[in-house]
N, C-alpha and C positions, 0 to 999 in steps of 0.2 A: 437258653441262649444258642443261637445258630452258630455253628462252626464255619470256618472258611470254606470247607468243601461243600457245605450246604449252600452257602451264598453263591459260590461259583457254579454249582449245579443248577440253581434256580435261573441264573443268567443264561446258562447254556441251553437248558430246556426251553426257556422263553424264546431264545433265538431260533431254536429248531421248529417250534410249534406256531409261533405268532404269525409267520407269513402265510400259513395254510388257510386261504380265504374260504375254501369250500368246506372246511371242517367246523360245522356249526355246534357240534357237541364235544368232540375230542380235540380240545384246544388247551392253551396254557391255563386258563381259568379252571378247567376240569382237573388238571394236575394239581393245582393249588387247593381245590376243594378236597381232593383225596388226601393230600398232604395234611391239611388242617384237621380233617375228621380223624385221620390216623392218630394224630397227636392227642386229640380229645379222647378217643377210645383207649389209647395206651395209658393215659392218666387214670381213667376209670378202672382199668384192669390191673393196675399196679405192676407193670412189667419192670424188668431190670433196666436201669438207666443206660447201660452199655448197648442195649438193643434199639434204643430210640433212633439214633442216627441211621442205623440200617433200615429201619422202617421209613424214615423220612426220605432217604435217597431212593428207595424202591418206589415210593409213592410218586416222587417227581419224575422218574424215568419210565414209569409203567406203560405209558402210551406213546412213547417217542417213535415206535415202529412205523407210525403213519407216514413219516417222511419218506419211506421207501416203498411200501406196498400196503394195500388195505386188507387183504386176506392172506391166510396161511403164513402168519408172521410171528408166531409165538416167540421164536428164538431171536428174532431181530431185536425185540425189546431189550433182552439181556445183553446182546452184543454191543449195542450203542452205549449202554451204561458201563460195560466192562472197558471199552476203548477209552472213554472219557476218564473214568476213575483211575485206570492204570496209568494214563498219561500224567495224572496228578499224584502218582506214587501212593495210591491208596492200597491198603492191605489186601493181598490176594485172597486171604481167607474170608474177609468181609465182602469182597467183590463176589465171590462164589455164593455167599449167602444171599446177597442182593439179587443175583441172577435167578436163583431158585425162587425167591419171593415174587419177582416180576413174572416169571413163567406161571406161577401158581395163580395169578390173577385171571387166567383163562377161566371163564364162567363154568366150564365143564370139568375143570380139575378140582380135586379135593385139596383142602389146605394141608400144608406139610408140618406146620407148627403154630404156636400161638401168634407169632408175628404175622404169619400168613393169614390167619383168621382175621386179625385186625385189618390187614390190607384189603382183603376181599370184601369185608363189610364196608369199609370206607369207600371202596371203588363203586359199590352199588347203592350207596346211601341215598342218592337222589330218587331212587325208586320208592322210597318210603317217606317222602317229604311232600309238602304242599305244592312244590314246583315240579312234581313228577310229570304232569301232562305237558308242561312247557318244555321240559328237558326231552320228553319223548318226541315231541314235534321236531325239535332240533336234530335229534338222532335220525328220525325218518327222513328229513330233508337232506341231511348229510349223506345218507346211504343212496338216496335217489340221485343226488347231484354227482357223487363220485362214480356211481355205477351206471349212470345214464338210464335209469329205470323209473317207473312209476309204481308206487305201492298203494294199493287200494286200502281205504281205512278199515274195512272189515278184516282184511288179512293182517294188517298191522295190529289191530286190537286183539285178534286171536293169538298172534305171536306173543304179544306182551302179556296177555292173560296166562298163556301156557307157561311162560318163563316164571311169572310170579307164583303160580300155583303148583307147578310140577318140578321145576328145576332149582328154584331158589330156596335156601334155608339160611337163617341167621347163624353166624359162626361164633359170635361173642355174646356174653351175657348182657353187656351194655346195649347192644343193638336190639336184642330180643325185648328187653324191658322198654327201651325208648322208642322203638320203631314198629313194633308188632301191630299196635292199634291203627297207625296210619297205613300200614301195608294192607290191612283188611279193608279200610276205607277206599284205598285206591283200587283194590280188586273189585269192590262193589261198584265203583264208578265206571270201571272198564266194562263190566257186565251190562250196566245201564246204557253205555254208549253203543255196545253191540246190539242191544235190543232195539235201540232207537233207529239204527240204520238198516236193520233187516227189512 
């Protein structure tokens, strides 16, 4: 059951992200997807009940930095969460944990604990699903729109393939079991797309 702080946070994050028309990928629905997948993995991994609310709040706030700037923004994520939660008299100790978890969602950072592993897998879950290419198109369009650039498909596919094969690894047992096969399929499809457009 959702606590009052979760309900208030959902409304607040929705208010922050919903008006961002050019954000085709990083919008409120993405925050909800990460939130819901975090819950799912948490249940599979049998974590402590006390940690669930911390994971939920981290998932909701993890992309709110987009309202300020698109790049070089790791610590903005945490600051927005801290300001909101502190205003609602949330525990300083828990806020610090949430800040650390949000910062750890940076793809290049290693997970700091089990909660971080769950959050990182939930955040990248769309890469290992059937809607991977649809989500990829939306992210490409978002970057092009925000930065006023045009990304050629060979470059985009190369970047995606490099991330999937060189930089990503599953952090939780649940994701490894449930998403490994689809990851391999998406990698194969990416290679086929690259061969087609060469």
